[in-house]
C-alpha positions in Angstrom: -23.6 161.6 -84.4 -27.1 161.3 -85.7 -27.9 159.6 -88.9 -30.8 158.9 -91.1 -32.5 155.6 -90.6 -31.2 152.7 -92.8 -33.9 151.6 -95.2 -33.3 147.9 -95.0 -35.5 146.1 -92.5 -33.4 144.0 -90.0 -34.9 140.5 -89.2 -37.4 140.5 -86.3 -35.8 139.1 -83.2 -37.9 136.9 -80.8 -37.5 139.2 -77.7 -39.1 142.6 -78.7 -40.8 143.8 -75.5 -38.6 146.9 -75.1 -40.7 149.7 -73.6 -41.1 152.6 -76.3 -42.3 156.0 -75.4 -44.2 157.7 -78.2 -44.5 161.5 -77.8 -46.7 163.1 -80.4 -49.6 165.5 -80.4 -51.3 164.1 -83.3 -53.8 161.4 -82.0 -53.8 159.6 -85.3 -49.9 159.3 -85.4 -50.0 158.0 -81.8 -52.6 155.4 -82.6 -50.9 154.2 -85.7 -47.5 153.9 -84.0 -49.2 152.2 -80.9 -50.9 149.7 -83.2 -47.7 148.9 -85.3 -45.4 148.6 -82.3 -47.8 146.5 -80.3 -48.3 144.3 -83.4 -44.3 143.9 -83.4 -44.4 142.8 -79.8 -43.2 146.1 -78.1 -44.5 147.8 -74.9 -45.9 151.2 -75.7 -46.2 154.2 -73.5 -48.1 157.2 -75.0 -47.8 161.0 -74.3 -49.5 163.9 -76.2 -46.7 166.4 -75.5 -43.3 166.8 -73.8 -44.7 167.6 -70.4 -46.6 164.3 -70.5 -43.5 162.6 -71.9 -41.4 163.7 -68.9 -44.1 162.4 -66.5 -44.1 159.0 -68.3 -40.4 158.8 -68.3 -40.3 159.4 -64.5 -42.9 156.5 -64.1 -41.3 154.0 -66.3 -38.0 154.6 -68.0 -38.5 153.5 -71.6 -35.8 152.0 -73.7 -36.3 154.3 -76.6 -38.3 157.5 -77.2 -39.9 158.3 -80.5 -40.3 162.2 -80.3 -42.2 164.7 -82.4 -40.9 168.2 -82.3 -43.8 170.6 -82.9 -46.3 170.1 -80.0 -48.2 172.3 -77.7 -47.5 172.7 -74.0 -43.9 171.4 -74.2 -42.3 170.8 -77.6 -39.7 168.2 -78.4 -36.8 170.5 -78.1 -37.9 171.5 -74.6 -38.4 167.9 -73.7 -34.8 167.1 -74.8 -33.4 170.0 -72.9 -35.3 168.8 -69.7 -34.1 165.3 -70.1 -30.5 166.4 -70.4 -30.7 168.0 -67.0 -31.6 164.9 -65.2 -28.3 162.6 -65.0 -30.1 159.2 -65.0 -31.9 160.1 -68.2 -29.2 161.9 -70.2 -28.3 158.7 -72.0 -32.0 158.0 -73.0 -31.9 157.3 -76.7 -34.3 159.5 -78.8 -35.5 158.9 -82.5 -37.0 162.2 -83.8 -40.0 162.0 -86.0 -40.7 165.3 -87.6 -41.4 167.4 -90.5 -39.3 170.1 -89.3 -36.8 171.6 -91.7 -34.3 172.6 -88.9 -34.3 169.0 -87.8 -30.8 167.9 -88.8 -28.8 171.0 -87.7 -30.4 171.1 -84.2 -30.6 167.5 -83.6 -26.8 167.3 -83.8 -26.6 169.4 -80.7 -28.7 167.0 -78.7 -28.9 163.4 -77.5 -30.8 162.4 -80.7 -29.7 159.1 -82.1 -31.3 159.2 -85.4 -34.2 160.9 -87.2 -37.2 160.1 -89.7 -38.6 163.0 -91.6 -42.6 163.0 -91.7 -44.1 161.4 -93.6 -41.9 158.3 -93.1 -42.1 154.6 -94.1 -42.9 152.2 -91.2 -40.4 149.8 -92.5 -37.7 152.4 -91.9 -38.9 153.1 -88.4 -39.1 149.3 -87.6 -35.5 148.9 -89.0 -34.2 151.6 -86.7 -35.9 150.0 -83.8 -34.5 146.6 -84.6 -31.0 148.1 -85.1 -31.3 149.9 -81.8 -32.4 146.7 -80.0 -29.5 144.8 -81.2 -27.2 147.4 -79.7 -29.2 147.6 -76.6 -28.3 144.2 -75.5 
């Protein structure tokens, strides 16, 4: 079941170096997320579209994927479909970051763990990542 991100920020744990894949065609968004995540101590992998995201997943499996939906070359939905077809990646947790109105209904049919509607507050994103990290152990 997917759910919106809880608004409370969980306390930052000492061990934060989970690799996080950011898949977004917006350079400013990628840069902002990279900066924030690096500042929080996470390892960051960047991709401009779903095709690049799949290539990055094959090279280094991330602990979590932050995925935009509307991108050129391969969109977020196509990325999710491709991931589902590879058994070792079917459990890869995904957090959708999108302005798409069809987000919630379609996300329920995929492996999406949670979603944030754009624009979103960074504190909500960091709270989700912290929550995920606590469950990841």
